[in-house]
Backbone as JSON Lines, residues from 0, in Angstrom:
{"i":0,"aa":"M","n":[95.17,128.74,103.26],"ca":[95.66,127.68,102.39],"c":[94.48,126.92,101.79]}
{"i":1,"aa":"H","n":[94.69,126.43,100.6],"ca":[93.7,125.63,99.88],"c":[94.45,124.62,99.03]}
{"i":2,"aa":"I","n":[93.87,123.44,98.88],"ca":[94.47,122.39,98.06],"c":[93.59,122.14,96.85]}
{"i":3,"aa":"K","n":[94.22,122.04,95.69],"ca":[93.53,121.62,94.47],"c":[94.17,120.34,93.97]}
{"i":4,"aa":"V","n":[93.32,119.37,93.63],"ca":[93.8,118.1,93.08],"c":[93.21,117.93,91.69]}
{"i":5,"aa":"S","n":[94.07,117.7,90.71],"ca":[93.65,117.42,89.34],"c":[93.83,115.93,89.07]}
{"i":6,"aa":"I","n":[92.7,115.26,88.83],"ca":[92.75,113.83,88.51],"c":[93.43,113.64,87.16]}
{"i":7,"aa":"F","n":[93.12,114.49,86.18],"ca":[93.7,114.38,84.84],"c":[95.23,114.53,84.89]}
{"i":8,"aa":"Q","n":[95.69,115.54,85.62],"ca":[97.13,115.8,85.68],"c":[97.85,115.0,86.77]}
{"i":9,"aa":"Q","n":[97.06,114.3,87.63],"ca":[97.64,113.55,88.74],"c":[98.57,114.47,89.54]}
{"i":10,"aa":"Q","n":[97.99,115.62,89.93],"ca":[98.78,116.64,90.6],"c":[97.98,117.26,91.74]}
{"i":11,"aa":"L","n":[98.67,117.57,92.83],"ca":[98.11,118.29,93.95],"c":[98.87,119.6,94.06]}
{"i":12,"aa":"I","n":[98.1,120.7,94.16],"ca":[98.7,122.03,94.28],"c":[98.23,122.65,95.59]}
{"i":13,"aa":"L","n":[99.16,123.1,96.41],"ca":[98.85,123.82,97.63],"c":[98.91,125.3,97.31]}
{"i":14,"aa":"L","n":[97.81,125.99,97.58],"ca":[97.7,127.41,97.26],"c":[97.57,128.25,98.52]}
{"i":15,"aa":"D","n":[98.18,129.42,98.5],"ca":[97.98,130.44,99.53],"c":[97.38,131.61,98.77]}
{"i":16,"aa":"E","n":[96.09,131.88,99.06],"ca":[95.3,132.8,98.23],"c":[95.23,132.14,96.84]}
{"i":17,"aa":"D","n":[95.73,132.8,95.8],"ca":[95.72,132.2,94.46],"c":[97.13,131.83,94.0]}
{"i":18,"aa":"R","n":[98.09,131.92,94.91],"ca":[99.49,131.66,94.57],"c":[99.87,130.24,94.95]}
{"i":19,"aa":"A","n":[100.42,129.5,93.99],"ca":[100.87,128.13,94.25],"c":[102.09,128.17,95.17]}
{"i":20,"aa":"V","n":[101.98,127.47,96.29],"ca":[103.08,127.38,97.25],"c":[103.92,126.15,96.95]}
{"i":21,"aa":"R","n":[103.25,125.01,96.68],"ca":[103.92,123.76,96.36],"c":[103.07,122.95,95.4]}
{"i":22,"aa":"E","n":[103.72,122.17,94.56],"ca":[103.04,121.27,93.65],"c":[103.65,119.89,93.81]}
{"i":23,"aa":"F","n":[102.79,118.87,93.82],"ca":[103.23,117.5,94.01],"c":[102.54,116.6,92.99]}
{"i":24,"aa":"F","n":[103.26,115.61,92.48],"ca":[102.62,114.56,91.71],"c":[102.0,113.58,92.69]}
{"i":25,"aa":"V","n":[100.82,113.08,92.35],"ca":[100.08,112.16,93.2],"c":[99.6,110.98,92.37]}
{"i":26,"aa":"S","n":[98.91,110.06,93.04],"ca":[98.25,108.95,92.36],"c":[96.83,108.87,92.89]}
{"i":27,"aa":"T","n":[95.86,109.15,92.02],"ca":[94.45,109.05,92.39],"c":[93.93,107.68,91.94]}
{"i":28,"aa":"A","n":[92.61,107.51,91.97],"ca":[92.02,106.19,91.75],"c":[92.24,105.61,90.36]}
{"i":29,"aa":"K","n":[92.59,104.35,90.36],"ca":[92.71,103.59,89.11],"c":[91.38,103.6,88.35]}
{"i":30,"aa":"N","n":[90.26,103.62,89.09],"ca":[88.92,103.61,88.48],"c":[88.44,104.99,88.07]}
{"i":31,"aa":"G","n":[89.26,106.03,88.23],"ca":[88.88,107.37,87.81],"c":[88.07,108.11,88.87]}
{"i":32,"aa":"A","n":[87.33,109.11,88.41],"ca":[86.55,109.97,89.3],"c":[85.18,109.35,89.55]}
{"i":33,"aa":"G","n":[84.7,109.51,90.77],"ca":[83.37,109.04,91.13],"c":[83.15,109.12,92.62]}
{"i":34,"aa":"E","n":[81.9,109.24,93.0],"ca":[81.58,109.48,94.4],"c":[80.9,108.31,95.1]}
{"i":35,"aa":"K","n":[80.44,107.33,94.37],"ca":[79.65,106.24,94.96],"c":[80.48,105.35,95.9]}
{"i":36,"aa":"K","n":[79.86,104.95,96.99],"ca":[80.44,104.01,97.93],"c":[80.82,102.72,97.2]}
{"i":37,"aa":"N","n":[81.95,102.15,97.54],"ca":[82.47,100.9,96.97],"c":[82.87,101.0,95.49]}
{"i":38,"aa":"S","n":[82.93,102.2,94.94],"ca":[83.32,102.36,93.53],"c":[84.83,102.33,93.34]}
{"i":39,"aa":"E","n":[85.57,102.55,94.43],"ca":[87.03,102.7,94.37],"c":[87.44,103.81,93.42]}
{"i":40,"aa":"C","n":[86.63,104.88,93.38],"ca":[86.9,106.08,92.58],"c":[87.27,107.24,93.51]}
{"i":41,"aa":"T","n":[87.97,108.22,92.97],"ca":[88.29,109.43,93.72],"c":[87.13,110.41,93.61]}
{"i":42,"aa":"P","n":[86.6,110.87,94.75],"ca":[85.44,111.77,94.72],"c":[85.83,113.19,94.31]}
{"i":43,"aa":"Q","n":[84.96,113.8,93.51],"ca":[85.18,115.16,93.05],"c":[84.45,116.16,93.96]}
{"i":44,"aa":"G","n":[84.75,117.42,93.75],"ca":[84.05,118.49,94.44],"c":[84.85,119.09,95.58]}
{"i":45,"aa":"K","n":[84.11,119.84,96.4],"ca":[84.72,120.56,97.52],"c":[84.72,119.68,98.76]}
{"i":46,"aa":"H","n":[85.89,119.65,99.41],"ca":[86.09,118.85,100.61],"c":[86.8,119.7,101.65]}
{"i":47,"aa":"I","n":[86.93,119.12,102.83],"ca":[87.67,119.75,103.92],"c":[88.49,118.66,104.62]}
{"i":48,"aa":"I","n":[89.66,119.04,105.13],"ca":[90.44,118.12,105.95],"c":[89.81,118.12,107.33]}
{"i":49,"aa":"T","n":[89.31,116.95,107.76],"ca":[88.65,116.87,109.07],"c":[89.55,116.28,110.15]}
{"i":50,"aa":"E","n":[90.55,115.51,109.74],"ca":[91.48,114.94,110.72],"c":[92.88,114.83,110.12]}
{"i":51,"aa":"K","n":[93.87,115.09,110.96],"ca":[95.27,114.86,110.62],"c":[95.76,113.76,111.54]}
{"i":52,"aa":"I","n":[96.23,112.67,110.95],"ca":[96.62,111.49,111.72],"c":[98.08,111.14,111.38]}
{"i":53,"aa":"G","n":[98.87,110.89,112.42],"ca":[100.23,110.44,112.21],"c":[101.3,111.44,112.57]}
{"i":54,"aa":"Y","n":[100.93,112.52,113.25],"ca":[101.94,113.51,113.62],"c":[103.09,112.83,114.36]}
{"i":55,"aa":"G","n":[104.29,113.05,113.88],"ca":[105.48,112.51,114.53],"c":[105.81,111.07,114.18]}
{"i":56,"aa":"A","n":[104.95,110.42,113.4],"ca":[105.23,109.03,113.01],"c":[106.46,109.01,112.09]}
{"i":57,"aa":"R","n":[107.21,107.92,112.17],"ca":[108.38,107.78,111.32],"c":[107.95,107.6,109.86]}
{"i":58,"aa":"E","n":[108.79,108.05,108.94],"ca":[108.52,107.83,107.52],"c":[108.41,106.33,107.27]}
{"i":59,"aa":"N","n":[107.43,105.94,106.47],"ca":[107.12,104.54,106.16],"c":[106.37,103.81,107.26]}
{"i":60,"aa":"S","n":[105.92,104.53,108.3],"ca":[105.08,103.9,109.32],"c":[103.8,103.4,108.67]}
{"i":61,"aa":"V","n":[103.37,102.21,109.05],"ca":[102.18,101.58,108.48],"c":[100.97,101.91,109.35]}
{"i":62,"aa":"F","n":[99.86,102.27,108.68],"ca":[98.59,102.53,109.36],"c":[97.54,101.54,108.84]}
{"i":63,"aa":"V","n":[96.78,100.98,109.76],"ca":[95.64,100.13,109.42],"c":[94.47,100.65,110.24]}
{"i":64,"aa":"G","n":[93.37,100.98,109.58],"ca":[92.24,101.56,110.29],"c":[92.6,102.86,110.98]}
{"i":65,"aa":"R","n":[93.52,103.62,110.38],"ca":[93.99,104.9,110.88],"c":[94.8,104.79,112.18]}
{"i":66,"aa":"V","n":[95.23,103.59,112.51],"ca":[96.03,103.36,113.71],"c":[97.42,102.88,113.28]}
{"i":67,"aa":"E","n":[98.45,103.5,113.85],"ca":[99.82,103.1,113.54],"c":[100.06,101.69,114.09]}
{"i":68,"aa":"T","n":[100.61,100.82,113.25],"ca":[100.81,99.42,113.63],"c":[102.17,99.16,114.27]}
{"i":69,"aa":"N","n":[103.03,100.15,114.31],"ca":[104.41,100.03,114.77],"c":[105.27,99.22,113.81]}
{"i":70,"aa":"E","n":[104.79,99.01,112.59],"ca":[105.58,98.39,111.52],"c":[106.13,99.51,110.64]}
{"i":71,"aa":"L","n":[107.27,99.27,110.04],"ca":[107.78,100.14,109.0],"c":[107.68,99.38,107.69]}
{"i":72,"aa":"Y","n":[107.12,100.05,106.68],"ca":[106.94,99.39,105.39],"c":[108.28,99.04,104.76]}
{"i":73,"aa":"K","n":[108.35,97.84,104.22],"ca":[109.45,97.4,103.36],"c":[108.88,96.35,102.42]}
{"i":74,"aa":"P","n":[109.5,96.13,101.29],"ca":[108.96,95.18,100.31],"c":[108.66,93.8,100.89]}
{"i":75,"aa":"E","n":[109.46,93.35,101.86],"ca":[109.21,92.04,102.47],"c":[107.85,92.0,103.19]}
{"i":76,"aa":"L","n":[107.46,93.14,103.75],"ca":[106.16,93.22,104.42],"c":[105.04,93.12,103.39]}
{"i":77,"aa":"R","n":[105.22,93.75,102.23],"ca":[104.22,93.64,101.16],"c":[104.09,92.19,100.71]}
{"i":78,"aa":"D","n":[105.19,91.47,100.66],"ca":[105.14,90.05,100.28],"c":[104.29,89.25,101.26]}
{"i":79,"aa":"L","n":[104.32,89.63,102.54],"ca":[103.53,88.94,103.55],"c":[102.04,89.29,103.46]}
{"i":80,"aa":"F","n":[101.74,90.53,103.01],"ca":[100.36,91.03,102.93],"c":[100.11,91.61,101.54]}
{"i":81,"aa":"P","n":[100.09,90.78,100.49],"ca":[100.02,91.3,99.12],"c":[98.72,92.04,98.78]}
{"i":82,"aa":"E","n":[97.66,91.81,99.51],"ca":[96.38,92.46,99.2],"c":[96.16,93.77,99.96]}
{"i":83,"aa":"R","n":[97.06,94.1,100.88],"ca":[96.88,95.29,101.71],"c":[97.04,96.56,100.87]}
{"i":84,"aa":"D","n":[96.15,97.53,101.09],"ca":[96.27,98.86,100.48],"c":[97.12,99.69,101.44]}
{"i":85,"aa":"W","n":[98.36,99.93,101.08],"ca":[99.35,100.5,102.0],"c":[99.09,101.98,102.25]}
{"i":86,"aa":"I","n":[98.83,102.31,103.5],"ca":[98.63,103.68,103.95],"c":[99.75,103.97,104.92]}
{"i":87,"aa":"L","n":[100.64,104.88,104.51],"ca":[101.89,105.1,105.23],"c":[102.06,106.55,105.68]}
{"i":88,"aa":"T","n":[102.82,106.73,106.74],"ca":[103.47,107.96,107.18],"c":[102.54,109.02,107.76]}
{"i":89,"aa":"R","n":[101.56,109.5,107.01],"ca":[100.6,110.52,107.45],"c":[99.27,110.29,106.74]}
{"i":90,"aa":"I","n":[98.19,110.74,107.4],"ca":[96.84,110.66,106.82],"c":[96.17,112.01,107.01]}
{"i":91,"aa":"L","n":[95.63,112.54,105.92],"ca":[94.74,113.7,105.95],"c":[93.36,113.18,105.52]}
{"i":92,"aa":"W","n":[92.43,113.06,106.46],"ca":[91.12,112.47,106.22],"c":[90.18,113.55,105.71]}
{"i":93,"aa":"L","n":[89.55,113.27,104.57],"ca":[88.69,114.25,103.91],"c":[87.21,114.01,104.19]}
{"i":94,"aa":"S","n":[86.45,115.11,104.22],"ca":[84.99,115.06,104.27],"c":[84.45,115.94,103.16]}
{"i":95,"aa":"G","n":[83.42,115.46,102.49],"ca":[82.78,116.24,101.44],"c":[81.97,117.38,102.03]}
{"i":96,"aa":"L","n":[81.82,118.44,101.24],"ca":[81.06,119.62,101.67],"c":[79.78,119.82,100.85]}
{"i":97,"aa":"E","n":[79.56,118.96,99.84],"ca":[78.43,119.15,98.93],"c":[77.39,118.04,99.13]}
{"i":98,"aa":"E","n":[76.32,118.38,99.82],"ca":[75.25,117.43,100.13],"c":[74.76,116.76,98.85]}
{"i":99,"aa":"G","n":[74.7,115.43,98.89],"ca":[74.21,114.66,97.75],"c":[75.24,114.41,96.67]}
{"i":100,"aa":"K","n":[76.35,115.15,96.69],"ca":[77.43,114.94,95.71],"c":[78.58,114.16,96.34]}
{"i":101,"aa":"N","n":[79.07,114.65,97.48],"ca":[80.17,113.97,98.18],"c":[79.95,113.96,99.7]}
{"i":102,"aa":"K","n":[78.72,114.28,100.1],"ca":[78.36,114.3,101.52],"c":[76.99,113.64,101.7]}
{"i":103,"aa":"G","n":[76.92,112.71,102.64],"ca":[75.66,112.05,102.94],"c":[75.41,110.82,102.07]}
{"i":104,"aa":"G","n":[74.53,109.97,102.56],"ca":[74.1,108.79,101.8],"c":[75.25,107.92,101.33]}
{"i":105,"aa":"D","n":[75.12,107.41,100.1],"ca":[76.14,106.5,99.56],"c":[77.22,107.22,98.76]}
{"i":106,"aa":"V","n":[77.34,108.54,98.97],"ca":[78.39,109.32,98.3],"c":[79.26,110.08,99.31]}
{"i":107,"aa":"D","n":[79.23,109.68,100.57],"ca":[79.91,110.43,101.62],"c":[81.41,110.13,101.65]}
{"i":108,"aa":"T","n":[82.19,111.13,101.31],"ca":[83.66,110.99,101.25],"c":[84.23,110.51,102.58]}
{"i":109,"aa":"H","n":[83.8,111.09,103.68],"ca":[84.32,110.71,104.99],"c":[83.99,109.26,105.31]}
{"i":110,"aa":"D","n":[82.75,108.86,105.08],"ca":[82.34,107.48,105.36],"c":[83.01,106.47,104.42]}
{"i":111,"aa":"R","n":[83.49,106.96,103.26],"ca":[84.23,106.1,102.32],"c":[85.71,105.99,102.71]}
{"i":112,"aa":"Y","n":[86.13,106.7,103.75],"ca":[87.51,106.68,104.22],"c":[88.47,107.14,103.12]}
{"i":113,"aa":"I","n":[88.17,108.29,102.54],"ca":[89.03,108.87,101.51],"c":[90.05,109.78,102.19]}
{"i":114,"aa":"Y","n":[91.32,109.5,101.93],"ca":[92.43,110.23,102.54],"c":[93.4,110.76,101.48]}
{"i":115,"aa":"I","n":[94.21,111.7,101.92],"ca":[95.49,112.0,101.28],"c":[96.5,111.32,102.2]}
{"i":116,"aa":"H","n":[97.33,110.42,101.65],"ca":[98.22,109.65,102.51],"c":[99.51,109.27,101.79]}
{"i":117,"aa":"G","n":[100.49,108.86,102.57],"ca":[101.75,108.37,102.03],"c":[101.61,106.96,101.48]}
{"i":118,"aa":"S","n":[102.56,106.58,100.64],"ca":[102.51,105.27,100.0],"c":[103.94,104.74,99.79]}
{"i":119,"aa":"P","n":[104.06,103.45,99.47],"ca":[105.4,102.9,99.24],"c":[106.16,103.65,98.16]}
{"i":120,"aa":"D","n":[107.47,103.72,98.32],"ca":[108.3,104.47,97.38],"c":[108.25,103.93,95.96]}
{"i":121,"aa":"D","n":[107.92,102.65,95.8],"ca":[107.88,102.1,94.44],"c":[106.52,102.28,93.76]}
{"i":122,"aa":"I","n":[105.57,102.94,94.42],"ca":[104.29,103.27,93.78],"c":[104.54,104.5,92.9]}
{"i":123,"aa":"E","n":[104.17,104.37,91.64],"ca":[104.43,105.45,90.69],"c":[103.48,106.62,90.92]}
{"i":124,"aa":"M","n":[104.04,107.81,91.05],"ca":[103.24,109.03,91.14],"c":[103.05,109.58,89.73]}
{"i":125,"aa":"G","n":[101.99,110.37,89.53],"ca":[101.7,110.89,88.21],"c":[100.91,109.91,87.37]}
{"i":126,"aa":"K","n":[100.46,108.82,87.99],"ca":[99.71,107.77,87.3],"c":[98.63,107.26,88.25]}
{"i":127,"aa":"A","n":[97.4,107.17,87.75],"ca":[96.29,106.67,88.57],"c":[96.56,105.24,89.01]}
{"i":128,"aa":"G","n":[96.22,104.92,90.28],"ca":[96.47,103.56,90.74],"c":[95.86,103.23,92.1]}
{"i":129,"aa":"S","n":[95.28,104.22,92.78],"ca":[94.76,103.96,94.13],"c":[93.36,103.35,94.08]}
{"i":130,"aa":"K","n":[92.81,103.11,95.28],"ca":[91.45,102.59,95.41],"c":[90.48,103.71,95.78]}
{"i":131,"aa":"G","n":[90.86,104.96,95.49],"ca":[90.0,106.12,95.74],"c":[90.72,107.25,96.44]}
{"i":132,"aa":"C","n":[91.71,106.92,97.25],"ca":[92.46,107.94,97.98],"c":[93.43,108.68,97.05]}
{"i":133,"aa":"I","n":[94.05,109.7,97.62],"ca":[95.07,110.45,96.92],"c":[96.4,110.06,97.56]}
{"i":134,"aa":"R","n":[97.2,109.3,96.83],"ca":[98.49,108.83,97.33],"c":[99.57,109.86,97.04]}
{"i":135,"aa":"M","n":[100.52,109.96,97.96],"ca":[101.67,110.85,97.79],"c":[102.94,110.11,98.2]}
{"i":136,"aa":"R","n":[104.06,110.64,97.76],"ca":[105.34,110.16,98.27],"c":[105.39,110.5,99.75]}
{"i":137,"aa":"N","n":[106.07,109.68,100.53],"ca":[106.11,109.9,101.98],"c":[106.71,111.24,102.37]}
{"i":138,"aa":"S","n":[107.8,111.63,101.75],"ca":[108.41,112.93,102.08],"c":[107.47,114.08,101.71]}
{"i":139,"aa":"D","n":[106.71,113.92,100.62],"ca":[105.77,114.96,100.2],"c":[104.59,115.07,101.16]}
{"i":140,"aa":"V","n":[104.06,113.93,101.62],"ca":[102.9,113.99,102.53],"c":[103.31,114.55,103.89]}
{"i":141,"aa":"I","n":[104.54,114.31,104.31],"ca":[105.03,114.92,105.55],"c":[105.07,116.43,105.39]}
{"i":142,"aa":"E","n":[105.61,116.89,104.28],"ca":[105.68,118.33,104.03],"c":[104.29,118.95,103.99]}
{"i":143,"aa":"L","n":[103.37,118.33,103.25],"ca":[102.0,118.85,103.15],"c":[101.33,118.85,104.52]}
{"i":144,"aa":"F","n":[101.46,117.77,105.25],"ca":[100.87,117.63,106.59],"c":[101.29,118.79,107.48]}
{"i":145,"aa":"D","n":[102.56,119.17,107.41],"ca":[103.08,120.25,108.25],"c":[102.63,121.63,107.79]}
{"i":146,"aa":"L","n":[102.17,121.76,106.55],"ca":[101.77,123.06,106.01],"c":[100.27,123.35,106.12]}
{"i":147,"aa":"V","n":[99.46,122.31,106.35],"ca":[98.0,122.51,106.37],"c":[97.43,122.23,107.77]}
{"i":148,"aa":"E","n":[96.22,122.7,107.97],"ca":[95.52,122.51,109.24],"c":[94.22,121.77,109.0]}
{"i":149,"aa":"V","n":[93.66,121.21,110.07],"ca":[92.29,120.73,110.01],"c":[91.44,121.93,109.6]}
{"i":150,"aa":"G","n":[90.53,121.74,108.66],"ca":[89.71,122.83,108.15],"c":[90.18,123.36,106.8]}
{"i":151,"aa":"T","n":[91.37,122.95,106.36],"ca":[91.85,123.34,105.03],"c":[90.92,122.75,103.97]}
{"i":152,"aa":"T","n":[90.53,123.57,103.0],"ca":[89.65,123.09,101.94],"c":[90.45,122.41,100.84]}
{"i":153,"aa":"V","n":[89.81,121.41,100.22],"ca":[90.42,120.61,99.17],"c":[89.4,120.48,98.04]}
{"i":154,"aa":"T","n":[89.77,120.95,96.86],"ca":[88.91,120.82,95.69],"c":[89.51,119.77,94.77]}
{"i":155,"aa":"I","n":[88.72,118.75,94.45],"ca":[89.16,117.66,93.58],"c":[88.33,117.73,92.31]}
{"i":156,"aa":"S","n":[89.02,117.77,91.16],"ca":[88.32,117.81,89.87],"c":[89.02,116.95,88.85]}
{"i":157,"aa":"E","n":[88.29,116.59,87.8],"ca":[88.91,115.79,86.74],"c":[89.99,116.6,86.04]}
{"i":158,"aa":"R","n":[89.78,117.86,85.85],"ca":[90.76,118.71,85.17],"c":[91.66,119.32,86.19]}
């Protein structure tokens, strides 16, 4: 299996060999593509899934610092924490594979905490809006989580 993410199309495609198995609309960074630390951009290039977090968590489970908080997301919770970047349901933590591009120094995808993760249902997919991560609908991230393994490669490109 391999994942391709198109920032331009706001789409994630799961491939088996060269055959598309599933396609999902996603939401990448509002600031566009970029690898620099604190840029709030989505990093390009070749990556790998290094950790899968949230197996068995309920849909809409809230994660802070990759730890389940035992809260379930609802709009009232967002009203209490309006500045929180909501990471829900499942996390696929990415690491860059290209030294100096998305690995090491101030361009390290893993150290930037870049994930593929679930998000609130009212977050629009198919439109850039994240702080660097790749957001998915909760049902979609559960499906993807169950189909991929640690070690699955992920290629992120503008096109």
